[in-house]
N, CA, C and O atoms as CSV, one atom per row, in Angstrom:
chain,resi,resn,atom,element,x,y,z
A,1,MET,N,N,72.186,-74.374,78.304
A,1,MET,CA,C,72.933,-73.685,79.316
A,1,MET,C,C,72.269,-73.913,80.675
A,1,MET,O,O,71.050,-73.803,80.812
A,2,LYS,N,N,73.088,-74.231,81.668
A,2,LYS,CA,C,72.553,-74.506,82.994
A,2,LYS,C,C,72.162,-73.205,83.694
A,2,LYS,O,O,72.833,-72.180,83.579
A,3,GLU,N,N,71.055,-73.289,84.418
A,3,GLU,CA,C,70.636,-72.150,85.215
A,3,GLU,C,C,71.315,-72.230,86.571
A,3,GLU,O,O,71.452,-73.311,87.143
A,4,LYS,N,N,71.740,-71.086,87.081
A,4,LYS,CA,C,72.384,-71.054,88.392
A,4,LYS,C,C,71.351,-71.259,89.486
A,4,LYS,O,O,70.291,-70.634,89.491
A,5,LYS,N,N,71.685,-72.147,90.410
A,5,LYS,CA,C,70.816,-72.376,91.552
A,5,LYS,C,C,71.199,-71.373,92.645
A,5,LYS,O,O,72.383,-71.224,92.947
A,6,PRO,N,N,70.228,-70.689,93.240
A,6,PRO,CA,C,70.582,-69.701,94.265
A,6,PRO,C,C,71.210,-70.373,95.488
A,6,PRO,O,O,70.851,-71.493,95.852
A,7,VAL,N,N,72.138,-69.678,96.101
A,7,VAL,CA,C,72.820,-70.182,97.286
A,7,VAL,C,C,71.919,-69.946,98.490
A,7,VAL,O,O,71.383,-68.853,98.674
A,8,GLY,N,N,71.760,-70.978,99.304
A,8,GLY,CA,C,70.929,-70.858,100.501
A,8,GLY,C,C,71.610,-70.002,101.565
A,8,GLY,O,O,72.818,-69.776,101.502
A,9,PRO,N,N,70.840,-69.525,102.540
A,9,PRO,CA,C,71.407,-68.625,103.546
A,9,PRO,C,C,72.478,-69.271,104.424
A,9,PRO,O,O,73.420,-68.593,104.835
A,10,HIS,N,N,72.354,-70.560,104.720
A,10,HIS,CA,C,73.359,-71.216,105.565
A,10,HIS,C,C,74.699,-71.329,104.838
A,10,HIS,O,O,75.754,-71.081,105.421
A,11,LYS,N,N,74.645,-71.699,103.577
A,11,LYS,CA,C,75.873,-71.808,102.788
A,11,LYS,C,C,76.497,-70.430,102.559
A,11,LYS,O,O,77.719,-70.285,102.595
A,12,LEU,N,N,75.659,-69.424,102.326
A,12,LEU,CA,C,76.152,-68.065,102.130
A,12,LEU,C,C,76.815,-67.522,103.395
A,12,LEU,O,O,77.818,-66.813,103.319
A,13,LEU,N,N,76.253,-67.855,104.556
A,13,LEU,CA,C,76.858,-67.414,105.805
A,13,LEU,C,C,78.224,-68.065,106.010
A,13,LEU,O,O,79.145,-67.420,106.512
A,14,LYS,N,N,78.366,-69.340,105.625
A,14,LYS,CA,C,79.680,-70.007,105.714
A,14,LYS,C,C,80.700,-69.319,104.818
A,14,LYS,O,O,81.841,-69.097,105.225
A,15,ILE,N,N,80.292,-68.985,103.607
A,15,ILE,CA,C,81.194,-68.309,102.668
A,15,ILE,C,C,81.607,-66.952,103.222
A,15,ILE,O,O,82.784,-66.591,103.186
A,16,CYS,N,N,80.638,-66.204,103.734
A,16,CYS,CA,C,80.936,-64.877,104.284
A,16,CYS,C,C,81.845,-64.968,105.497
A,16,CYS,O,O,82.744,-64.144,105.665
A,17,ARG,N,N,81.616,-65.964,106.342
A,17,ARG,CA,C,82.484,-66.133,107.511
A,17,ARG,C,C,83.917,-66.438,107.104
A,17,ARG,O,O,84.861,-65.895,107.678
A,18,ARG,N,N,84.078,-67.307,106.111
A,18,ARG,CA,C,85.436,-67.636,105.631
A,18,ARG,C,C,86.124,-66.413,105.045
A,18,ARG,O,O,87.299,-66.169,105.316
A,19,LEU,N,N,85.392,-65.641,104.239
A,19,LEU,CA,C,85.950,-64.410,103.685
A,19,LEU,C,C,86.339,-63.423,104.779
A,19,LEU,O,O,87.398,-62.799,104.721
A,20,PHE,N,N,85.471,-63.290,105.774
A,20,PHE,CA,C,85.704,-62.337,106.855
A,20,PHE,C,C,86.966,-62.701,107.639
A,20,PHE,O,O,87.834,-61.855,107.855
A,21,PHE,N,N,87.062,-63.957,108.062
A,21,PHE,CA,C,88.202,-64.342,108.886
A,21,PHE,C,C,89.506,-64.412,108.095
A,21,PHE,O,O,90.570,-64.118,108.639
A,22,SER,N,N,89.442,-64.797,106.821
A,22,SER,CA,C,90.679,-64.779,106.024
A,22,SER,C,C,91.142,-63.341,105.796
A,22,SER,O,O,92.342,-63.069,105.819
A,23,GLY,N,N,90.210,-62.426,105.579
A,23,GLY,CA,C,90.577,-61.023,105.426
A,23,GLY,C,C,91.132,-60.430,106.705
A,23,GLY,O,O,92.098,-59.668,106.682
A,24,ALA,N,N,90.505,-60.792,107.838
A,24,ALA,CA,C,90.983,-60.280,109.124
A,24,ALA,C,C,92.378,-60.805,109.438
A,24,ALA,O,O,93.230,-60.047,109.903
A,25,LEU,N,N,92.628,-62.095,109.191
A,25,LEU,CA,C,93.961,-62.658,109.441
A,25,LEU,C,C,95.009,-62.049,108.519
A,25,LEU,O,O,96.135,-61.787,108.941
A,26,THR,N,N,94.640,-61.825,107.270
A,26,THR,CA,C,95.574,-61.206,106.326
A,26,THR,C,C,95.926,-59.791,106.775
A,26,THR,O,O,97.090,-59.394,106.735
A,27,MET,N,N,94.918,-59.034,107.201
A,27,MET,CA,C,95.187,-57.671,107.668
A,27,MET,C,C,96.044,-57.664,108.932
A,27,MET,O,O,96.951,-56.843,109.059
A,28,LEU,N,N,95.765,-58.567,109.862
A,28,LEU,CA,C,96.555,-58.625,111.091
A,28,LEU,C,C,98.000,-59.023,110.812
A,28,LEU,O,O,98.927,-58.453,111.387
A,29,ALA,N,N,98.190,-60.003,109.928
A,29,ALA,CA,C,99.547,-60.424,109.586
A,29,ALA,C,C,100.301,-59.283,108.902
A,29,ALA,O,O,101.472,-59.045,109.198
A,30,ALA,N,N,99.636,-58.585,107.998
A,30,ALA,CA,C,100.278,-57.467,107.307
A,30,ALA,C,C,100.611,-56.346,108.288
A,30,ALA,O,O,101.691,-55.761,108.219
A,31,ALA,N,N,99.698,-56.047,109.192
A,31,ALA,CA,C,99.950,-54.984,110.175
A,31,ALA,C,C,101.126,-55.357,111.082
A,31,ALA,O,O,101.961,-54.510,111.398
A,32,TYR,N,N,101.189,-56.613,111.495
A,32,TYR,CA,C,102.303,-57.061,112.331
A,32,TYR,C,C,103.630,-56.937,111.583
A,32,TYR,O,O,104.610,-56.425,112.125
A,33,LEU,N,N,103.654,-57.406,110.339
A,33,LEU,CA,C,104.895,-57.361,109.561
A,33,LEU,C,C,105.303,-55.928,109.220
A,33,LEU,O,O,106.491,-55.607,109.220
A,34,ILE,N,N,104.330,-55.069,108.932
A,34,ILE,CA,C,104.649,-53.659,108.669
A,34,ILE,C,C,105.244,-53.029,109.926
A,34,ILE,O,O,106.216,-52.277,109.852
A,35,GLY,N,N,104.658,-53.337,111.068
A,35,GLY,CA,C,105.199,-52.826,112.325
A,35,GLY,C,C,106.610,-53.317,112.590
A,35,GLY,O,O,107.453,-52.565,113.081
A,36,ARG,N,N,106.869,-54.577,112.267
A,36,ARG,CA,C,108.213,-55.127,112.458
A,36,ARG,C,C,109.215,-54.462,111.505
A,36,ARG,O,O,110.350,-54.187,111.894
A,37,PHE,N,N,108.803,-54.206,110.273
A,37,PHE,CA,C,109.705,-53.546,109.329
A,37,PHE,C,C,110.026,-52.127,109.783
A,37,PHE,O,O,111.161,-51.672,109.644
A,38,TYR,N,N,109.031,-51.428,110.324
A,38,TYR,CA,C,109.294,-50.080,110.828
A,38,TYR,C,C,110.273,-50.127,111.989
A,38,TYR,O,O,111.100,-49.227,112.138
A,39,THR,N,N,110.192,-51.155,112.805
A,39,THR,CA,C,111.111,-51.295,113.934
A,39,THR,C,C,112.509,-51.666,113.461
A,39,THR,O,O,113.498,-51.151,113.984
A,40,TRP,N,N,112.601,-52.561,112.473
A,40,TRP,CA,C,113.904,-53.046,112.008
A,40,TRP,C,C,114.649,-52.014,111.174
A,40,TRP,O,O,115.821,-51.740,111.429
A,41,ARG,N,N,113.984,-51.444,110.187
A,41,ARG,CA,C,114.692,-50.649,109.170
A,41,ARG,C,C,114.279,-49.190,109.116
A,41,ARG,O,O,114.637,-48.502,108.160
A,42,GLY,N,N,113.571,-48.704,110.058
A,42,GLY,CA,C,113.114,-47.317,109.964
A,42,GLY,C,C,111.765,-47.253,109.282
A,42,GLY,O,O,110.841,-47.961,109.683
A,43,ASN,N,N,111.631,-46.436,108.275
A,43,ASN,CA,C,110.343,-46.236,107.604
A,43,ASN,C,C,110.257,-46.937,106.259
A,43,ASN,O,O,109.625,-46.415,105.340
A,44,GLU,N,N,110.867,-48.088,106.118
A,44,GLU,CA,C,110.838,-48.813,104.846
A,44,GLU,C,C,110.035,-50.102,104.988
A,44,GLU,O,O,110.568,-51.103,105.467
A,45,ALA,N,N,108.803,-50.101,104.595
A,45,ALA,CA,C,107.999,-51.322,104.540
A,45,ALA,C,C,107.785,-51.665,103.073
A,45,ALA,O,O,107.426,-50.787,102.289
A,46,PRO,N,N,107.996,-52.918,102.682
A,46,PRO,CA,C,107.822,-53.301,101.279
A,46,PRO,C,C,106.387,-53.082,100.790
A,46,PRO,O,O,105.430,-53.182,101.558
A,47,MET,N,N,106.268,-52.790,99.531
A,47,MET,CA,C,104.964,-52.547,98.922
A,47,MET,C,C,104.074,-53.791,99.027
A,47,MET,O,O,102.852,-53.678,99.121
A,48,PHE,N,N,104.689,-54.972,99.011
A,48,PHE,CA,C,103.923,-56.215,99.126
A,48,PHE,C,C,103.095,-56.236,100.404
A,48,PHE,O,O,101.957,-56.704,100.391
A,49,LEU,N,N,103.646,-55.740,101.503
A,49,LEU,CA,C,102.906,-55.751,102.765
A,49,LEU,C,C,101.726,-54.787,102.731
A,49,LEU,O,O,100.664,-55.082,103.279
A,50,TRP,N,N,101.910,-53.646,102.094
A,50,TRP,CA,C,100.788,-52.702,101.966
A,50,TRP,C,C,99.692,-53.288,101.072
A,50,TRP,O,O,98.504,-53.096,101.330
A,51,LEU,N,N,100.105,-54.010,100.012
A,51,LEU,CA,C,99.120,-54.660,99.139
A,51,LEU,C,C,98.403,-55.780,99.883
A,51,LEU,O,O,97.207,-55.994,99.688
A,52,MET,N,N,99.137,-56.496,100.738
A,52,MET,CA,C,98.540,-57.568,101.538
A,52,MET,C,C,97.495,-56.995,102.490
A,52,MET,O,O,96.415,-57.566,102.642
A,53,ALA,N,N,97.807,-55.881,103.125
A,53,ALA,CA,C,96.843,-55.230,104.025
A,53,ALA,C,C,95.622,-54.743,103.244
A,53,ALA,O,O,94.493,-54.862,103.719
A,54,GLY,N,N,95.845,-54.201,102.058
A,54,GLY,CA,C,94.735,-53.750,101.221
A,54,GLY,C,C,93.851,-54.899,100.775
A,54,GLY,O,O,92.628,-54.764,100.735
A,55,ALA,N,N,94.465,-56.039,100.437
A,55,ALA,CA,C,93.687,-57.210,100.039
A,55,ALA,C,C,92.855,-57.729,101.203
A,55,ALA,O,O,91.717,-58.156,101.010
A,56,GLY,N,N,93.408,-57.697,102.401
A,56,GLY,CA,C,92.646,-58.106,103.577
A,56,GLY,C,C,91.470,-57.180,103.825
A,56,GLY,O,O,90.372,-57.637,104.142
A,57,PHE,N,N,91.694,-55.886,103.683
A,57,PHE,CA,C,90.614,-54.923,103.863
A,57,PHE,C,C,89.521,-55.126,102.818
A,57,PHE,O,O,88.335,-55.088,103.145
A,58,LEU,N,N,89.912,-55.340,101.571
A,58,LEU,CA,C,88.919,-55.569,100.513
A,58,LEU,C,C,88.118,-56.842,100.760
A,58,LEU,O,O,86.920,-56.889,100.480
A,59,SER,N,N,88.777,-57.872,101.285
A,59,SER,CA,C,88.077,-59.112,101.599
A,59,SER,C,C,87.042,-58.881,102.699
A,59,SER,O,O,85.920,-59.381,102.610
A,60,LEU,N,N,87.411,-58.125,103.734
A,60,LEU,CA,C,86.457,-57.798,104.797
A,60,LEU,C,C,85.285,-56.985,104.255
A,60,LEU,O,O,84.128,-57.266,104.567
A,61,PHE,N,N,85.590,-55.990,103.452
A,61,PHE,CA,C,84.554,-55.127,102.892
A,61,PHE,C,C,83.613,-55.924,101.992
A,61,PHE,O,O,82.395,-55.767,102.073
A,62,ARG,N,N,84.169,-56.776,101.137
A,62,ARG,CA,C,83.360,-57.569,100.207
A,62,ARG,C,C,82.469,-58.556,100.953
A,62,ARG,O,O,81.324,-58.787,100.567
A,63,CYS,N,N,83.001,-59.130,102.018
A,63,CYS,CA,C,82.222,-60.061,102.826
A,63,CYS,C,C,80.994,-59.378,103.411
A,63,CYS,O,O,79.887,-59.912,103.338
A,64,LEU,N,N,81.188,-58.207,103.988
A,64,LEU,CA,C,80.058,-57.480,104.575
A,64,LEU,C,C,79.080,-57.006,103.507
A,64,LEU,O,O,77.873,-56.953,103.745
A,65,GLN,N,N,79.597,-56.664,102.338
A,65,GLN,CA,C,78.731,-56.243,101.239
A,65,GLN,C,C,77.868,-57.409,100.749
A,65,GLN,O,O,76.666,-57.248,100.537
A,66,ILE,N,N,78.477,-58.571,100.571
A,66,ILE,CA,C,77.723,-59.753,100.131
A,66,ILE,C,C,76.666,-60.118,101.164
A,66,ILE,O,O,75.519,-60.406,100.821
A,67,ALA,N,N,77.063,-60.103,102.427
A,67,ALA,CA,C,76.115,-60.470,103.483
A,67,ALA,C,C,74.946,-59.493,103.544
A,67,ALA,O,O,73.798,-59.910,103.702
A,68,SER,N,N,75.225,-58.210,103.421
A,68,SER,CA,C,74.124,-57.246,103.533
A,68,SER,C,C,73.196,-57.286,102.324
A,68,SER,O,O,72.005,-57.004,102.458
A,69,LEU,N,N,73.713,-57.627,101.156
A,69,LEU,CA,C,72.872,-57.647,99.961
A,69,LEU,C,C,72.174,-58.983,99.726
A,69,LEU,O,O,71.054,-59.005,99.216
A,70,ARG,N,N,72.814,-60.100,100.089
A,70,ARG,CA,C,72.282,-61.395,99.689
A,70,ARG,C,C,71.861,-62.305,100.829
A,70,ARG,O,O,71.230,-63.332,100.580
A,71,LEU,N,N,72.187,-61.965,102.073
A,71,LEU,CA,C,71.808,-62.810,103.203
A,71,LEU,C,C,70.389,-62.439,103.633
A,71,LEU,O,O,70.178,-61.610,104.518
A,72,CYS,N,N,69.425,-63.087,102.972
A,72,CYS,CA,C,68.023,-62.760,103.239
A,72,CYS,C,C,67.184,-64.033,103.205
A,72,CYS,O,O,67.636,-65.083,102.747
A,73,CYS,N,N,65.973,-63.918,103.690
A,73,CYS,CA,C,65.045,-65.045,103.711
A,73,CYS,C,C,64.704,-65.433,102.269
A,73,CYS,O,O,64.365,-64.564,101.466
A,74,PRO,N,N,64.789,-66.729,101.929
A,74,PRO,CA,C,64.459,-67.136,100.555
A,74,PRO,C,C,62.966,-67.053,100.245
A,74,PRO,O,O,62.575,-67.118,99.080
A,75,TYR,N,N,62.141,-66.912,101.256
A,75,TYR,CA,C,60.698,-66.882,101.047
A,75,TYR,C,C,60.156,-65.462,100.909
A,75,TYR,O,O,59.416,-65.162,99.972
A,76,CYS,N,N,60.531,-64.589,101.850
A,76,CYS,CA,C,59.954,-63.233,101.826
A,76,CYS,C,C,60.976,-62.156,101.466
A,76,CYS,O,O,60.589,-61.024,101.179
A,77,GLY,N,N,62.265,-62.477,101.475
A,77,GLY,CA,C,63.292,-61.512,101.104
A,77,GLY,C,C,63.725,-60.587,102.231
A,77,GLY,O,O,64.454,-59.627,101.985
A,78,ALA,N,N,63.296,-60.848,103.456
A,78,ALA,CA,C,63.687,-60.012,104.595
A,78,ALA,C,C,65.155,-60.261,104.933
A,78,ALA,O,O,65.639,-61.388,104.829
A,79,SER,N,N,65.844,-59.230,105.328
A,79,SER,CA,C,67.260,-59.337,105.665
A,79,SER,C,C,67.441,-60.172,106.929
A,79,SER,O,O,66.678,-60.051,107.888
A,80,LEU,N,N,68.472,-61.024,106.908
A,80,LEU,CA,C,68.796,-61.836,108.078
A,80,LEU,C,C,70.001,-61.285,108.820
A,80,LEU,O,O,70.521,-61.922,109.736
A,81,MET,N,N,70.444,-60.094,108.420
A,81,MET,CA,C,71.534,-59.435,109.136
A,81,MET,C,C,70.979,-58.939,110.462
A,81,MET,O,O,70.000,-58.193,110.487
A,82,ALA,N,N,71.589,-59.342,111.544
A,82,ALA,CA,C,71.095,-59.009,112.885
A,82,ALA,C,C,71.417,-57.559,113.215
A,82,ALA,O,O,72.504,-57.264,113.712
A,83,GLY,N,N,70.499,-56.669,112.950
A,83,GLY,CA,C,70.695,-55.256,113.256
A,83,GLY,C,C,71.802,-54.612,112.438
A,83,GLY,O,O,72.458,-53.690,112.923
A,84,GLY,N,N,72.027,-55.069,111.216
A,84,GLY,CA,C,73.055,-54.484,110.362
A,84,GLY,C,C,74.433,-55.088,110.542
A,84,GLY,O,O,75.382,-54.649,109.891
A,85,ARG,N,N,74.568,-56.073,111.399
A,85,ARG,CA,C,75.861,-56.727,111.583
A,85,ARG,C,C,75.761,-58.174,111.128
A,85,ARG,O,O,74.666,-58.727,111.030
A,86,MET,N,N,76.892,-58.779,110.854
A,86,MET,CA,C,76.892,-60.150,110.378
A,86,MET,C,C,76.596,-61.094,111.541
A,86,MET,O,O,77.273,-61.039,112.568
A,87,PRO,N,N,75.591,-61.960,111.392
A,87,PRO,CA,C,75.241,-62.860,112.490
A,87,PRO,C,C,76.248,-64.000,112.628
A,87,PRO,O,O,76.883,-64.402,111.653
A,88,SER,N,N,76.384,-64.511,113.841
A,88,SER,CA,C,77.264,-65.662,114.047
A,88,SER,C,C,76.552,-66.940,113.635
A,88,SER,O,O,77.197,-67.901,113.215
A,89,SER,N,N,75.244,-66.961,113.749
A,89,SER,CA,C,74.445,-68.080,113.259
A,89,SER,C,C,73.081,-67.545,112.832
A,89,SER,O,O,72.651,-66.475,113.262
A,90,LEU,N,N,72.428,-68.300,111.994
A,90,LEU,CA,C,71.114,-67.872,111.507
A,90,LEU,C,C,70.016,-68.368,112.436
A,90,LEU,O,O,70.174,-69.408,113.075
A,91,PRO,N,N,68.912,-67.646,112.520
A,91,PRO,CA,C,67.790,-68.133,113.327
A,91,PRO,C,C,67.149,-69.343,112.645
A,91,PRO,O,O,67.351,-69.580,111.454
A,92,HIS,N,N,66.391,-70.085,113.404
A,92,HIS,CA,C,65.704,-71.248,112.825
A,92,HIS,C,C,64.498,-70.837,111.990
A,92,HIS,O,O,64.086,-71.554,111.078
A,93,PHE,N,N,63.941,-69.679,112.311
A,93,PHE,CA,C,62.769,-69.179,111.601
A,93,PHE,C,C,63.017,-67.742,111.164
A,93,PHE,O,O,63.743,-67.000,111.826
A,94,CYS,N,N,62.414,-67.355,110.050
A,94,CYS,CA,C,62.541,-65.978,109.554
A,94,CYS,C,C,61.868,-65.029,110.533
A,94,CYS,O,O,60.754,-65.303,110.981
A,95,PRO,N,N,62.523,-63.909,110.880
A,95,PRO,CA,C,61.908,-62.959,111.807
A,95,PRO,C,C,60.667,-62.266,111.240
A,95,PRO,O,O,59.825,-61.799,112.007
A,96,ASP,N,N,60.539,-62.191,109.923
A,96,ASP,CA,C,59.381,-61.517,109.321
A,96,ASP,C,C,58.218,-62.471,109.023
A,96,ASP,O,O,57.105,-62.273,109.510
A,97,CYS,N,N,58.488,-63.508,108.218
A,97,CYS,CA,C,57.374,-64.372,107.780
A,97,CYS,C,C,57.189,-65.596,108.677
A,97,CYS,O,O,56.122,-66.208,108.648
A,98,GLY,N,N,58.195,-65.973,109.473
A,98,GLY,CA,C,58.057,-67.085,110.400
A,98,GLY,C,C,58.291,-68.453,109.790
A,98,GLY,O,O,58.121,-69.458,110.480
A,99,LYS,N,N,58.676,-68.531,108.519
A,99,LYS,CA,C,58.923,-69.830,107.893
A,99,LYS,C,C,60.279,-70.372,108.326
A,99,LYS,O,O,61.184,-69.612,108.671
A,100,SER,N,N,60.406,-71.684,108.303
A,100,SER,CA,C,61.621,-72.365,108.750
A,100,SER,C,C,62.763,-72.127,107.753
A,100,SER,O,O,62.582,-72.238,106.541
A,101,LEU,N,N,63.941,-71.798,108.295
A,101,LEU,CA,C,65.126,-71.594,107.458
A,101,LEU,C,C,66.039,-72.811,107.458
A,101,LEU,O,O,67.046,-72.831,106.751
A,102,ASP,N,N,65.694,-73.829,108.250
A,102,ASP,CA,C,66.560,-74.997,108.370
A,102,ASP,C,C,66.549,-75.872,107.131
A,102,ASP,O,O,67.541,-76.546,106.852
A,103,ASP,N,N,65.452,-75.880,106.379
A,103,ASP,CA,C,65.343,-76.775,105.237
A,103,ASP,C,C,65.499,-76.076,103.885
A,103,ASP,O,O,65.103,-76.633,102.861
A,104,CYS,N,N,66.059,-74.886,103.863
A,104,CYS,CA,C,66.121,-74.137,102.595
A,104,CYS,C,C,67.454,-74.274,101.874
A,104,CYS,O,O,67.604,-73.699,100.796
A,105,ASP,N,N,68.423,-74.998,102.403
A,105,ASP,CA,C,69.706,-75.194,101.689
A,105,ASP,C,C,69.696,-76.429,100.867
A,105,ASP,O,O,70.688,-76.741,100.208
């Protein structure tokens, strides 16, 4: 049986970014369509749109959860979340141990 190789921080940040933006776009599209349905037909929005908005919210939540739990230095385990928020890019060196993060993927 093959052992799973841990995902490096750069690859994990790409995955989290994709999850975040796909969830945000899904939520925005659902909110727009729900608003249009309320304008067109009164208070009747299809259940599919509410499920779409919920799926977008879950994607955003899961992305932030993965980033906060697994986006850390592979050497010392220090969190790479910039003050509790998802970073737009990773630093070149770990803020705690000072080792290079560029060659760990």
